[in-house]
C-alpha positions in Angstrom: -18.1 -5.0 -10.6 -17.5 -2.3 -8.0 -17.6 -3.9 -4.5 -16.8 -0.5 -3.0 -19.5 1.5 -4.6 -22.2 0.7 -2.0 -20.0 1.0 1.1 -20.5 3.3 4.0 -20.7 2.7 7.7 -22.2 0.9 10.6 -21.7 -2.0 13.0 -19.2 -4.8 12.7 -20.4 -8.3 11.8 -21.6 -10.5 14.6 -18.6 -12.2 16.2 -16.2 -9.4 15.2 -15.2 -6.1 16.8 -18.1 -3.7 17.1 -18.4 -0.3 15.3 -17.0 2.9 16.5 -19.7 5.6 16.8 -18.4 8.6 18.6 -16.2 6.8 21.1 -12.7 7.6 19.9 -11.7 9.6 23.0 -13.1 6.9 25.3 -11.3 4.2 23.5 -8.0 6.0 23.9 -8.6 6.8 27.5 -9.3 3.2 28.3 -6.1 2.2 26.5 -4.1 4.6 28.5 -5.5 3.2 31.8 -4.9 -0.4 30.7 -1.4 0.2 29.2 0.2 1.3 32.5 2.8 -1.4 32.5 6.2 -0.6 34.2 9.0 -0.1 31.8 12.7 -0.2 32.4 14.9 2.8 32.6 15.4 2.6 28.8 12.0 4.2 28.4 13.5 7.5 29.4 15.7 7.6 26.3 12.8 9.1 24.4 13.9 7.3 21.3 10.6 8.1 19.4 10.7 11.9 19.5 14.3 12.1 18.3 13.6 9.9 15.3 10.1 11.1 14.5 11.0 14.7 14.1 14.3 14.2 12.3 14.5 15.0 8.6 17.0 12.8 6.8 19.8 14.5 4.9 20.0 14.1 1.1 22.9 11.8 1.5 21.0 9.6 4.0 17.9 9.6 1.7 20.1 8.6 -1.3 21.6 5.7 0.6 18.5 4.8 2.5 18.3 1.0 3.0 15.4 -0.9 1.4 14.5 -4.6 1.6 11.5 -4.9 -0.7 13.4 -5.2 -4.0 15.4 -8.3 -3.3 14.3 -9.3 0.2 17.7 -8.2 1.5 19.0 -4.8 2.7 20.5 -2.6 -0.1 20.8 1.1 -0.6 18.0 2.6 -2.7 20.6 4.4 -4.9 22.1 1.1 -6.0 19.0 -0.9 -6.7 18.2 -1.9 -10.3 14.6 -0.8 -9.9 12.4 2.2 -9.8 12.1 2.7 -6.0 10.7 5.5 -3.9 10.7 5.6 -0.1 8.1 7.5 1.9 9.8 8.2 5.2 8.2 8.7 8.6 9.2 12.4 8.2 7.3 12.6 4.9 4.2 11.1 6.5 4.3 13.6 9.4 5.0 16.7 7.2 2.4 15.9 4.6 -0.2 15.4 7.4 -1.3 12.0 6.0 -3.7 10.2 8.3 -3.9 7.0 6.3 -1.7 4.8 4.1 -3.4 5.9 0.8 -2.9 9.6 1.6 0.8 8.9 2.3 1.2 7.6 -1.3 -0.1 10.8 -2.9 3.4 12.1 -3.8 5.0 9.0 -5.3 5.9 9.2 -9.0 4.2 6.5 -11.1 1.6 5.8 -8.4 -2.1 6.7 -9.1 -4.1 7.5 -5.9 -7.8 8.5 -6.5 -10.2 8.8 -3.7 -13.6 7.3 -4.5 -15.6 8.3 -1.5 -15.2 8.7 2.3 -13.2 5.5 2.7 -12.6 3.9 -0.7 -9.6 4.5 -3.0 -8.6 3.4 -6.5 -4.8 2.9 -6.3 -2.3 1.3 -8.7 1.0 1.9 -10.4 1.7 2.3 -14.1 -1.9 2.1 -15.3 -5.1 -0.1 -15.1 -6.5 1.8 -12.1 -9.9 1.1 -10.7 -11.8 0.3 -7.5 -10.9 -3.3 -8.1 -7.4 -2.7 -9.4 -5.6 -6.0 -9.5 -1.9 -5.5 -10.5 -0.4 -4.1 -7.4 0.8 -6.1 -4.4 0.5 -4.5 -1.0 2.2 -5.7 2.1 2.2 -4.5 5.7 5.3 -5.8 7.5 5.6 -8.6 5.0 1.9 -9.6 5.4 0.0 -9.5 2.1 -3.3 -7.7 2.3 -4.7 -9.4 -0.8 -8.3 -10.5 -1.4 -8.8 -13.5 -3.7 -12.2 -12.0 -4.7 -10.6 -9.7 -7.2 -6.8 -10.0 -6.7 -6.6 -6.6 -5.2 -6.8 -4.6 -1.9 -9.8 -3.4 0.0 -8.3 -0.1 1.0 -11.2 0.7 3.4 -10.0 -2.1 5.7 -6.3 -1.2 5.7 -5.2 1.2 8.5 -2.1 1.7 10.7 -0.9 3.8 13.6 0.8 6.3 11.3 3.3 7.4 13.9 4.6 3.8 14.1 5.5 3.6 10.4 9.2 3.6 9.7 8.9 3.8 5.9 6.8 2.8 3.0 8.8 1.2 0.2 7.2 1.6 -3.3 8.5 -0.4 -6.2 7.1 0.6 -9.6 7.3 -2.2 -12.1 7.3 -6.0 -11.5 8.5 -7.3 -8.2 7.5 -10.8 -9.1 10.9 -12.5 -8.9 10.8 -12.5 -5.1 7.1 -11.6 -4.3 5.2 -13.6 -7.0 1.8 -13.3 -8.6 0.0 -9.9 -8.5 3.4 -8.1 -8.1 2.8 -7.0 -11.7 2.9 -3.3 -11.9 4.4 -2.6 -8.5 4.9 -3.5 -4.9 4.0 -1.4 -1.8 5.6 -2.6 1.5 4.6 -0.7 4.7 7.3 -1.3 7.3 6.7 -0.4 11.0 9.3 0.8 13.5 10.8 -1.7 16.0 9.4 -1.7 19.5 12.8 -0.6 20.8 12.4 2.6 18.9 9.0 3.4 20.2 9.5 3.6 23.9 7.3 5.6 26.3 3.9 7.2 25.8 2.7 8.9 22.7 -0.8 10.4 22.5 -2.3 12.1 19.4 -5.7 13.4 18.4 -7.5 16.1 16.5 -10.6 17.1 14.6 -11.8 19.1 11.6 -14.6 19.5 9.1 -14.2 16.2 7.3 -12.1 14.4 9.9 -14.7 14.9 12.6 -12.6 13.3 15.3 -9.5 11.0 15.5 -7.4 9.9 18.4 -4.6 7.4 19.1 -2.3 6.3 21.9 0.7 4.1 22.1 2.8 2.8 25.0 6.2 1.2 24.6 8.1 -0.5 27.4 11.0 -2.9 28.0 10.7 -6.5 29.3 14.4 -6.7 29.8 17.7 -5.5 28.3 17.0 -7.3 25.0 13.2 -7.4 24.8 10.8 -4.5 24.1 7.1 -4.1 23.4 4.5 -1.6 22.4 0.7 -1.5 22.4 -1.5 0.9 20.6 -5.1 1.9 20.0 -6.7 4.4 17.6 -10.1 5.4 16.3 -11.6 7.9 13.9 -14.9 9.4 12.9 -14.9 10.6 9.3 -17.6 12.7 7.6 -19.3 11.9 4.3 -18.1 12.7 0.9 -20.2 14.9 -1.4 -22.5 14.3 -4.3 -22.0 16.3 -7.5 -24.9 18.6 -6.4 -23.1 19.4 -3.1 -25.3 17.2 -0.8 -23.8 14.8 1.6 -23.3 11.3 0.0 -24.3 9.7 3.3 -21.1 7.6 3.5 -19.7 8.7 6.8 -17.4 6.1 8.4 -16.0 5.1 11.8 -13.2 2.7 12.7 -11.3 1.5 15.7 -8.1 -0.5 15.7 -5.6 -1.7 18.2 -2.6 -4.0 18.4 0.8 -4.9 19.8 4.3 -5.6 18.8 7.2 -7.3 20.7 10.9 -7.5 19.6 13.4 -9.8 21.3 17.0 -10.3 20.5 18.0 -13.3 22.7 21.5 -13.2 21.1 23.4 -10.8 18.9 22.6 -13.1 16.0 18.9 -13.8 16.6 15.9 -11.6 16.4 12.2 -12.5 17.2 9.2 -10.3 16.3 5.6 -11.0 17.3 2.9 -8.6 16.3 -0.8 -8.4 15.7 -3.8 -6.1 15.1 -7.6 -6.1 15.4 -10.1 -3.7 14.0 -13.8 -3.0 13.5 -15.4 -0.5 11.2 -18.7 0.8 9.9 -19.4 2.6 6.6 -22.8 4.2 6.1 -24.8 3.7 3.0 -27.4 6.3 1.8 -30.3 4.0 1.0 -29.4 0.7 2.7 -27.9 -0.8 5.9 -24.3 0.0 6.7 -21.3 -2.0 5.5 -19.6 -3.7 8.4 -15.9 -4.6 8.3 -13.9 -6.4 11.0 -10.8 -8.6 11.4 -7.5 -9.2 13.0 -4.1 -10.7 12.3 -1.1 -12.2 14.0 2.5 -12.5 12.7 5.6 -14.1 14.1 9.1 -13.7 12.6 12.5 -15.3 13.5 15.7 -14.0 11.9 19.2 -15.5 12.4 22.3 -13.6 11.1 25.2 -16.0 10.4 27.4 -13.2 9.0 27.2 -9.9 7.2 26.3 -11.7 4.0 24.3 -14.6 5.3 21.0 -14.7 7.2 17.9 -16.9 7.5 14.3 -15.7 8.1 11.2 -17.8 9.0 7.9 -16.0 9.1 4.3 -17.1 9.5 1.0 -15.2 9.9 -2.7 -15.6 10.2 -5.2 -13.0 8.9 -8.9 -13.0 9.4 -11.2 -10.5 7.6 -15.0 -10.2 7.5 -17.1 -7.9 5.3 -20.9 -7.6 5.3 -22.7 -5.5 2.7 -26.4 -6.1 3.5 -28.4 -7.4 0.5 -25.2 -7.7 -1.5 -22.4 -9.8 -0.1 -21.1 -11.3 3.2 -17.5 -12.6 3.1 -15.2 -14.2 5.7 -11.6 -14.8 4.6 -9.0 -16.7 6.6 -5.4 -16.7 5.3 -2.5 -18.8 6.6 1.0 -18.1 5.3 4.4 -19.5 6.0 7.7 -18.4 4.3 11.3 -19.2 4.6 14.0 -17.0 3.1 17.8 -17.5 3.1 20.4 -15.0 2.1 23.9 -16.3 1.5 27.2 -15.7 -0.4 28.1 -19.2 -1.7 31.0 -18.0 -3.8 33.1 -15.0 -4.5 31.1 -12.3 -6.4 27.8 -14.1 -5.8 25.1 -12.9 -3.4 22.1 -15.3 -3.4 18.6 -15.0 -2.0 16.2 -18.0 -2.1 13.0 -18.9 -0.5 10.0 -21.2 -0.1 6.4 -20.4 0.8 3.0 -21.8 1.3 -0.3 -20.0 1.6 -3.8 -21.3 2.3 -6.9 -19.1 1.9 -10.4 -20.2 3.0 -12.9 -17.8 1.4 -16.5 -18.2 2.6 -19.1 -16.0 0.8 -22.7 -15.8 1.8 -24.3 -14.8 -1.5 -27.3 -12.4 -1.8 -30.6 -13.9 -2.8 -30.8 -11.9 -6.0 -28.0 -9.5 -6.9 -24.8 -11.6 -7.4 -23.2 -14.8 -6.4 -19.8 -16.5 -6.1 -20.1 -20.2 -6.9 -19.0 -22.3 -5.2 -19.7 -20.0 -2.2 -16.9 -21.5 -0.2 -13.5 -22.1 -1.7 -10.2 -23.2 -0.3 -7.1 -22.4 -2.3 -3.4 -23.4 -1.8 -0.4 -21.5 -3.2 3.1 -23.1 -3.2 6.0 -20.8 -4.1 9.8 -20.9 -4.5 12.3 -18.4 -5.8 16.0 -17.9 -6.2 17.9 -14.8 -7.1 21.6 -14.3 -7.6 23.4 -11.0 -7.7 26.7 -11.3 -9.5 29.4 -8.7 -9.1 30.8 -8.6 -12.7 33.1 -5.7 -11.6 33.3 -4.9 -7.9 31.5 -1.8 -6.8 30.7 -0.9 -10.4 28.7 -3.5 -12.4 26.2 -6.0 -11.0 24.0 -8.6 -12.8 21.0 -9.9 -11.0 19.0 -12.8 -12.3 16.4 -15.1 -10.9 12.9 -16.5 -11.0 9.8 -17.2 -9.0 7.9 -20.5 -9.5 4.4 -20.8 -8.2 1.7 -23.4 -8.2 -1.9 -22.0 -7.7 -5.2 -23.8 -7.5 -6.5 -22.3 -10.8 -3.8 -22.5 -13.4 -1.1 -24.7 -11.9 2.5 -23.8 -12.4 3.5 -20.2 -13.2 7.1 -18.9 -13.7 8.2 -15.3 -13.4 11.9 -14.7 -14.3 13.8 -11.4 -14.1 17.1 -10.1 -15.3 18.5 -6.8 -13.9 21.8 -4.9 -14.6 23.2 -2.0 -12.5 26.2 0.0 -13.6 27.8 2.6 -11.3 30.3 4.6 -13.4 30.8 6.8 -10.3 29.9 6.2 -6.6 26.9 8.6 -6.8 25.5 7.5 -10.2 23.6 4.3 -11.1 22.4 3.4 -14.6 20.1 0.3 -14.5 18.1 -1.9 -16.9 15.7 -4.7 -16.3 13.6 -7.3 -18.2 10.9 -9.3 -16.4 8.0 -11.6 -16.8 5.1 -11.4 -14.3 1.6 -12.8 -14.0 -1.7 -11.8 -12.5 -3.3 -15.1 -11.3 -7.1 -15.5 -11.8 -9.4 -14.3 -9.0 -12.8 -15.4 -8.0 -14.4 -12.7 -10.1 -12.7 -14.2 -13.2 -13.7 -17.8 -12.5 -16.6 -18.0 -10.0 -18.7 -14.8 -10.5 -22.4 -14.9 -11.5 -25.0 -12.0 -12.0 -27.7 -12.3 -10.9 -27.5 -14.8 -8.1 -30.0 -17.2 -9.8 -30.3 -18.3 -13.5 -30.9 -17.1 -16.1 -27.5 -15.3 -15.7 -26.7 -11.9 -17.3 -22.9 -12.2 -16.6 -20.8 -15.2 -15.8 -17.1 -15.8 -15.0 -15.0 -18.2 -17.1 -14.0 -21.5 -15.6 -11.0 -21.6 -18.0 -9.8 -18.1 -17.3 -6.0 -18.0 -17.5 -3.4 -15.8 -15.8 -2.7 -12.4 -17.3 0.9 -12.0 -18.4 3.3 -9.1 -18.5 6.6 -8.7 -20.2 8.3 -5.6 -18.8 11.4 -3.7 -20.0 12.8 -0.9 -17.9 15.6 1.6 -18.0 16.6 4.1 -15.3 19.2 6.5 -13.9 19.8 7.7 -10.4 22.3 10.4 -9.4 23.4 12.8 -6.8 25.3 15.3 -9.1 25.6 17.9 -6.3 25.8 17.6 -2.5 22.4 19.3 -2.3 20.7 17.7 -5.3 19.4 14.2 -6.1 17.5 13.1 -9.2 16.2 9.9 -10.8 14.4 9.0 -14.0 12.8 5.7 -15.0 11.3 4.6 -18.3 9.4 1.5 -19.1 7.7 -0.4 -21.9 5.3 -3.1 -20.9 3.6 -5.7 -23.1 0.5 -7.4 -21.7 -1.2 -10.6 -22.9 -4.4 -12.4 -21.9 -5.9 -9.4 -20.2 -9.5 -9.7 -19.0 -12.2 -8.9 -21.5 -16.0 -8.8 -21.4 -17.4 -10.9 -24.2 -20.8 -10.4 -25.8 -23.7 -12.7 -24.7 -26.1 -13.7 -23.8 -25.0 -14.2 -21.2 -22.0 -11.8 -21.1 -18.9 -13.6 -19.9 -15.3 -12.9 -18.9 -12.4 -14.1 -21.0 -8.7 -13.4 -21.8 -9.5 -11.5 -25.0 -7.4 -8.4 -24.7 -3.8 -7.6 -25.0 -2.0 -4.2 -24.6 1.1 -2.2 -24.0 2.1 0.7 -21.8 5.0 3.0 -21.9 6.0 6.0 -19.8 8.5 8.1 -17.9 8.8 8.8 -14.2 11.1 11.5 -12.9 11.7 13.1 -9.5 14.3 15.3 -7.8 15.1 16.8 -4.4 17.0 20.0 -3.8 18.2 21.1 -0.4 18.1 24.9 -0.8 19.5 25.5 2.7 19.7 23.7 5.9 16.1 24.7 6.7 14.5 24.5 3.3 13.9 21.5 1.0 12.2 21.4 -2.4 11.1 18.2 -4.2 9.2 17.7 -7.5 8.1 14.8 -9.6 6.4 14.1 -13.0 4.8 11.0 -14.6 3.8 10.3 -18.2 1.8 7.2 -19.0 0.3 5.9 -22.2 -1.9 2.8 -22.2 -3.1 1.1 -25.4 -5.4 -1.9 -25.5 -6.3 -4.2 -28.4 -8.9 -6.8 -28.9 -7.5 -10.2 -29.8 -9.6 -12.1 -32.4 -12.0 -13.8 -32.0 -12.8 -11.8 -28.9 -16.1 -9.7 -29.0 -15.0 -7.5 -26.1 -17.6 -4.8 -25.5 -16.0 -2.5 -23.0 -12.5 -3.6 -21.8 -10.7 -1.2 -24.1 -12.2 1.7 -22.1 -9.6 1.0 -19.4 -7.2 3.0 -21.5 -8.7 6.1 -20.1 -9.0 5.1 -16.4 -5.5 6.3 -15.7 -4.2 9.9 -16.0 -1.7 10.5 -18.8 0.1 13.2 -16.9 0.8 13.7 -13.2 3.0 16.2 -11.5 3.8 17.5 -8.0 5.9 20.0 -6.2 6.6 20.1 -2.4 8.3 22.6 -0.1 9.4 21.8 3.4 10.5 24.8 5.4 11.7 24.9 9.0 11.2 28.3 10.6 12.5 29.9 13.8 10.8 29.4 17.1 10.2 25.7 16.4 7.8 26.4 13.5 7.6 24.4 10.3 5.7 25.1 7.1 4.9 22.5 4.4 3.1 23.1 1.2 2.5 20.8 -1.8 0.7 21.1 -5.1 -0.2 18.2 -7.3 -1.7 18.0 -10.8 -3.7 14.9 -12.0 -4.7 14.6 -15.7 -8.2 13.9 -16.9 -9.8 10.4 -16.9 -11.9 10.4 -20.1 -13.6 7.0 -19.4 -14.7 8.2 -16.0 -15.5 11.7 -17.3 -13.4 13.1 -14.5 -11.7 16.4 -15.5 -8.1 17.2 -14.7 -7.6 18.9 -11.4 -4.9 20.6 -9.2 -4.9 20.3 -5.4 -3.0 22.2 -2.8 -2.1 20.6 0.6 -0.5 22.6 3.4 0.6 22.1 7.0 1.7 24.5 9.7 3.2 23.1 12.9 4.6 24.4 16.1 6.6 22.4 18.6 6.2 24.4 21.9 8.3 21.9 23.8 10.5 18.9 23.1 7.6 16.6 24.0 4.8 18.0 21.9 3.7 19.3 18.6 0.6 21.2 17.4 -0.4 21.3 13.7 -3.0 22.6 11.4 -3.4 20.7 8.1 -5.4 21.7 5.0 -6.0 19.3 2.1 -7.6 20.1 -1.3 -7.5 23.9 -0.6 -7.9 25.1 -4.2 -11.6 24.2 -4.4 -14.5 23.3 -2.2 -14.7 19.8 -3.7 -13.7 17.8 -6.8 -14.1 14.2 -8.2 -11.1 11.9 -8.4 -12.7 8.7 -9.7 -16.1 7.3 -10.7 -18.6 7.9 -13.5 -21.2 10.7 -13.0 -24.2 8.4 -12.1 -22.4 7.0 -9.0 -19.8 9.7 -8.4 -18.7 11.0 -5.0 -16.6 14.1 -4.7 -13.7 14.9 -2.3 -14.3 17.9 -0.2 -11.8 20.4 1.2 -10.5 19.2 4.5 -9.0 21.2 7.3 -8.2 19.8 10.7 -6.0 20.4 13.7 -3.8 17.8 15.4 -1.9 17.7 18.6 0.8 15.1 19.5 2.3 14.6 22.9 5.1 12.1 23.9 6.7 11.4 27.2 
């Protein structure tokens, strides 16, 4: 089922934030008037501009600290995992206006735009509009829907200037993150409020991005307490039909939020943050899809020493989605986690944690098309994990082993162990290997789905559907052989069991009738040609093979083999010119998708920017410049095509 296919734009559901029509400038103006809160003298430090426009050196990139692999800080060069970090500078210089667009140039990640707002995104295969093997977090908050164990990308947005980095792990992250961290983990991490002081205003328009604007104000509540508030909105034009006509799926969205960071002592840190949003997505022959929601998160961290810390985090997330004549859903999520990092003995570095999540999913089924039965379902997830990094040889050889144990409402207990080895023959070389087990827990589609909404049914879920299982084997190498060159390569062999199948009827039903395997290579390199010019490139090869497990009568599941490109490649150039000018250009190639009948394509993205003063920047961005439009995902009967996009953007901070 494709829950995205019918989406477009309109009003938010009753009780949620309303739609954005053409009011982006008005929303930002109102924000500026309301956000005039006095700040301390620290506001004048202009922390944001200095960090936002700084390009990290290769040494800094190689040793950039990440937390998503083991839920503790560690340099990306030393992690025993395939990790790529999208920095704030990458986001700015690629001109990305959304999280999905910021992921375009990550090896091993598949990003296919489906229409004006929807994306098919995954890592290492099994892509689709309901892709279900990738875990996505925003500041540690899982943006997961129990409907299909995936992400509604049309509801995920952020003030892009506030993102510190996006950490992307290809391969299982299940030891510390749990179910659905099967093929990868994406963790979007925002900047602290202390690093976003003062005003920032941005906005622009173009042929596809018809108008967008945002504003943020950061201030200080004292010498140890900082805050920021933001608001943003956009009005996006429709995608194209294969015949060149507008697809009628224009969209609008507004979003706002706040963050406060307080360090009452040198050992303690408190963060409170939240967002709200409302969106409308047009539909060509039906009423618009309305999306709204909000979230609140609180986090307390206590550092006992350089190798010991405790973190307690809780959040609440509310989402509403209304697709007229198809589906209305309201989802409430409550989550509480406790993580402890300690060094209990010499050569041991341990991280352990406990968690509880409650989801209350309330679906108002359509009268004819489809149904989730029961319509309302409350699920509870209990988790625990422990991971120990053992220094077999100080600064050279590390063994990391651990496991996540979960109890979910569908299948009970699930275990997900992992074993990783990192060897550093030289300080700037890391050879690593990993073996892991991960699971994809059942979703409501697997268990509770019925088509049509009333019997006799054509398609039904399986009340005994089990978790899909992955056994993953990885090998990788990271190096900085020269001062001006970094490179990495990752290989993997994955074995899948109990994959979802579509069994012959009547009625057709879902089961665990497929197994499969994937293997591939991911490579990337960065070369600093000169102080002003940087080149980067990446290549991905992926092979996916699916088999029917007797006595399955699967009638279409094997076609997933051809939903992911076998080859992907990109090249990027970032050039800083005299007179405060910068020029960025990137070319990417994506192989064909035979099952979708989408041909291979190449795309050129470019950005020219000028900083006339220390407090402002003007940029012109072009995306998909090689053709007027092209498809990226979707079969011909329901296909939308991505059109060439050119827009201007201005940013001012003070």
